[in-house]
Every structure is written in structure tokens, then in C-alpha cells.
N, C-alpha and C positions, 0 to 999 in steps of 0.2 A: 786584788781582781775582783769589780765590783760583778757581782750574780744580779741575772737576770729575774726580775720578779713577776710572777705568773697572778693570774686570779683565776678561780677554777667557777664558773656559775652554772650549776646543776642540781635538780632536784632531789636527786637520787644520795642519799648519804653513801653507798658505797661507793658510787662514782667519785664523790669528791678525794673519798679515802684513798681512793685507787691513785687518783691520779695527783693528790700528793706526797703520795710513799714514790711515786715515779718520779716526782721535780725534783724534789728535795735529797733522793737518791742521786743525783747529777750535783757534782762540784762547783759547776756555774752557773745554777739559775736555785731559786727557793721560790714554794709557795708562800704568799703573805697572803693569801687569804681565800675562804672559799663564800660562797653566796647560794641559797638555795633556789633564788628565784632575781628576775632583773632587778626588779625594786631596790630590793636590799644591795645588786653588785650596784647600781647608779651610787649608793653611798659610799661603799666601799673604792668605787674606782677615786673619787673626789678626797676621801681620807689616803689612802697607800698609793697613787700614781704608779699602776703597774705599767712594765711593760709590754706583757701578753696576756689577751684573756682566752681563755677556753670558755666557750660557749656552747651548752644545749640547744637542742631547736624546740622539743616540746616541755613546758615548763610552764605554773601556774601564773595567774594576773598577768602575764605578758609574755606572749613566742617568743623563742629567741630570735626570729625574724625582725619581729617589730621592733625590739630593743637594736637589735644589728643596723638597721633602717636610719634611727633615733640617735646611734650612736657612730656613725659614718655622719651624718650631718652636724653632727655637733662637736663631738671630738675624737675623731679619728684617731684610730689605732689599730694594732696586729690584733687581727681575730684570728683565734683557730675554732673552723666547728667541731664538732662532736655528734657523728653520723651513725644509723644504721644503714646497714648494707641492706637495704630494701629498694625496690624502684621507687616506690614514693620516698625514700629517704635521700635518693641520688638527686631527684629533681627537686626537693627540697633543699640540696646542701648547693647545686646548680643556681638555686636560686641566689644563696647568702655569697656566693663567691660575686654573683654580677652587682650583688650591692655594696662588696668590698670587703666580704673573709679572703684574709690574705692564703688559708689551706684549710685543710680539714683531714679529720681522722676518724676511723672507724670506731664505737663503742668497744670497748674491751673484752673479749672472752676470757671469763672470770677462771675457767675449770680447768685450763690446761697449765702447767707451769711454764711449760718452753714458748707459747704463743706469748704469753705472759710476758715472758722478759724479752720477747720480739717485737713487743709491743712496747714497752719502755724505750727501746732504743731509736723506734719510729718519733715516737710522742717526744721524745728529746730533741731530735735532729729535726722537728718540724717548729719545736720553738724556739730553738739557736734561729732557725730561719725568717720565723715570723719576727724576731729580734733585731734582723736586719732589715726588715722589708720599709719601703717608702710610702708615707700612709700619703693619701692627697684626698683633700673633699669631695665627695661623689659630686659630680655636676647633675642635677636637676633638670628636665628637657635638654639633655646635648641634642644639638644636630645630628640627624641620622646619616651615616657615611654612606656615601654615594659610589655605586659600583665604577671602576674605570673603565674609562672608551674601551671596548672589544678591538683587538687585532687580529691578525691575522692568524687563523685558527695553529694551535703546536702541532708540529709535528710527533708521533710517538718516539722518536729519540729523546727528546726533551723532557724534563722532569725535575720537579719541585722536590724538595725535602725539607722539613723542617721539624727542630727537637725544642720541647718547651718542659719546664717546671712550676716549682712555687711563683702564681701570678697566673700562669699559662692559660688558663679556662679565656680570660679573658683578654689576655695578649692576643690569641687563637681568632678568637672574636670579631675585634677592630682588624685583624690581617686578612681573612677569608669573605669577609660581609663584602668589599671594594671588590674581590679579586672576579673579575671577567669571566663568562663562560667559554671563551676562547682560550682561556689559560692550558698550560700541560696538566698533567695528572700528579695529585699531589700526595704524598706520603708524608705520615705525622708520627713521632712519637713523643706523648705528653704524657711525665708520670701522673698515672690517677689507676686507682686497684679493680678489680673486676668489679662488672655492673656499672658502674660510671661510666665509663666509655661507650656504652651502646648509647645512654640516654645523653651524653656530651654530644655524640654525633648525631643526634637526629633532631636534638635542639638547633644545630647549627644547618641543617640543612635546612630548617624551617625558616632559617634568618637567611641564606645564602644562596644565590643567584645558581653558582655551582650547586653541586651534586654532594651530598655529604654521609659518607656512611662508616662505621664501623667494619675494618677490615676481617676478610675470612681467607683462611687458606687457598690459596689458588685463583685471586680474583685478576682478572687482566685489570691493569692499570689503563685507564682511560682519558685522554682530553677531560676537562669542565670537570673532573669527579675530584674528590680529596678523599682517603683513606686513614682512618684513625687506628693506632696500633691498640688493639685489646687488650685491657688490662690482664696482665700475667702471661702475657705472651710477646717473645722479643720476634719482631717486624722485621724480614729482609725483602731485597728485589730480586728476582733472579731475571732471569733472558728469556725468551720463550717466543723466536720466529721472529717478529717483525716487533715485538711486545715486549712492554714489562709483565710481570706476574708478581703477587705477593705470597709472601712465603712464610708462615708462624712457626716456632716453635718455643719449648719452652726447658732449654738447655738452663743452664745457673745462672744467676743474675749477673748484671755485670756493672759496677759499680754501685752494686747493693739495688738496683734498680731492675727493673720486668716490668714490660719494656724498658729497655736500654736505648737512648739516644745514640749514642757511641755505636750499638748493633746496627743501628738505621743506616747510619752514615757511613760506616765502612762498607756496607753491601753497595751502596749506592756510589761508592769511589770506586768499587772493583767494576759495577756493571754498567754504572751510567756516564763516569768519566765526566770529561769534558760537557758534556751535555746535559748536566745537570746546573739546578742553581741549589744551594743549602741556605738557611735562617738558622745561628740558635737564638733562642729568645729566652725572656727571664727565668731564674731558676737557681736554686742551691746547689754547690757542688762545682763537680767540675764534669758530671755527665755531659758526652757531646762535643767537648772542646777536640779532644785527640781526634775523632772522628772528621770533623769539620776541616781540620788540619790534613787529615787525608785527602779529601773531597776536592782542596784549594791547591794541594800538591798534584790531583788526577787533572787539573786543567778545570774546573767547577766554579764559579764564580759562589762567593762565600759572604754572606751579612750576618754581623751580631748586633745585637738591640744595642741602643745607647745606655749609657748608664743612667742617664738622668729620663727615664720614659721603663725601668725596670722596677718590678718591685723589688726582686733581689736581681743584684747582679753578679752571682757568684758564675756562673755558668759562663754566660757572655765576656765575662773578665778574663775568665781563664784559656776561652780561646781568644782573645787578644793578646793578649800575652804569648802564648805561641806563634803567635805571627799567621794563624790560621784566618782570620777575614781581610775579605778582598774589600771591604767598607763595614765602617759604623754607622748607624743609619737610626734616625728618630723612631719609633713604633708605627706610628701612623704614615709613615714614608716609604716602608718595608715592602707593603705591595706592590707598587711603584717600582722601586728597585729592586726588585723580583725579575719583575715583566723587563725592567732596563735591561738585568743583566743578562735575562734569555736573549735579547735580541744579539749583543754581544758574543756568546757562544757559537762554536761553528754550526754549521745543519747539517 
């Protein structure tokens, strides 16, 4: 079996040691080298040709973001950012994802054996996902996305539901920016830890015509608004009179995720049924596939992102194989397909 070759770039000797132990304990990957800064890493990339890079942000000689920007222009490769769980850390990480990083993981808590064991599983999963990623050169001066022409304002019965994981922050940006203010309420489950979802929602709100926020328990879902499940909470919808409302809970993770896309889609299938449109975007694993099938069976129009436009095709592939997708659509056409699918739904 060909092992995934990993290069760790971090100025902390302790973090380099921990990451090496985690990687080398997995049967399908190996730490081929470590580097204390980007200048050393540059030579090691040429020498060892790694499959995946783990990259710290704050380092001597050149920041992780500066190095990432150059790397994505000159030699695109899967990069996982090592981030701090702080407001500043989340903003920096979101910048890194926009520059082309595939995923991120928090710096490890080294004080507790249990948390380190869970952390090891998370790091290994993310490396496996990154190794599958389809890398593309970053477009400089790409044309701005245009908002789709407004349509008749959606009824309170109509609902959009979206699920995503690896590569999902950029996919969601490209889906939400063109969304007109007349669209139905949108509920989103993106695999992301606490603290990051609020920063991401605020960033999307600044870019979009629609209002985007981190969901709160009891929020009434309104047309022209998008609600992102907060990290470490499952999100469901419930009926409240003529409207849908958000309900949050911290029940056990599903498919090892909280929020889980399946949990959200299951509730949308039960509560909104044929009045909903669902979209499953890029991500590793199968979370959301079974839920999308439930939505499809309930009469919803369902969309899976195409393989050629996914960073990782895992979740959409699983949905397609289950027969859960009404159609398979390239990323930049999904917004229009959701609006078109809405018109085909019963009023």
C-alpha cells in the first residue's frame, strides 16, 4: 500500500514531534520530513514531493499565509492549516481557506490523553481527506460573482438546506454570493468547530446580498436569510405556525460530526418535505447522503455537487450512489439550480 507522504511545517519542536507521532502511528501515512519555517519547507517540498502539507500560521522568516499564497500560485498541493481556537485564529484560518488551503485543525491540547487520542483521529481523517483533494491554481483577479436576478419572494413554506465539509467554506461562498434577497430561508450544516462558524457567518454576511448569521436556538427562518449551524451543535428545523424555526441540540455526534448534515436533512425531510430544495456539497465521508435521500423521498428537489468541481467528492458521491440526487450540478450553477428547483416545487 502506497502511504500518504506528509510534511509538517511548524516552528514549535513539540508540535513537530506530536504531529510526527500521530502520522507515523497510522498504517497508511508517514511523516517524511518536518521543517521549522517556510524557507526550509520550500527545499523539502522539492526534495521529498509530499502529498499533504500541515502548515502553522505564525512562523519566523515568512508567515504561513504568505507561504501558502506563493505555494498555491506556483505549486498547488493539499495544505492543512494548524490553527489556534481564537477569534484572531479563526479569521486567519478563513483567509487561508480562501487562499486555497484544503482544511484546518486546531493546535493540539497536550495536557489530556483522551483529548490527544481524539485529536489524533481527527488529524488522520483530515490528512486522508486532503490527500484526495483536487487542487487547482488560484485564479488571480477572477471576475466578481453576480447576484442572480430577483424572482418573486419565496413563501414561508419554501426552504433551502445545504450540507458541506472539506472545501465547503469556499463552495458556500460561491453558492451564497449570487443568491438573491428574494430566496427562501437557507439552513446550512458545515463541519466546523466552535468559534469558527460565527467568524465564517460574519464574513459571508459582509459579502452577500442576503443576510447570513450563525444560527441561534429559536430563530425564526425568514426568506432572504441564511442560518449556519454553530460548531458543536446539531441543527434541526421545527414548525411554528406559518413559519419554520431553528432548534439546536448537543446530542451525540452523528457520522462523528456535530453539526451533522444528516441530522439537518432528516428534519427538513420530515418538516418541510416537498417544499424544500437540498444541496450536498464537497466533503469527505458520507454525512448528508442518507439525509438527502430522505429529502428526495419526501418530494424535495435534491442536488449533488459534481465531481469535477468538488475539492473532495466523498459526500456527493455517496448521495449519487444512493440515488438521492435529482441532479448533479457544477458548483457555479448550483445557486441557479436551487432557484429553478424551487419553481418546480408545489406552492
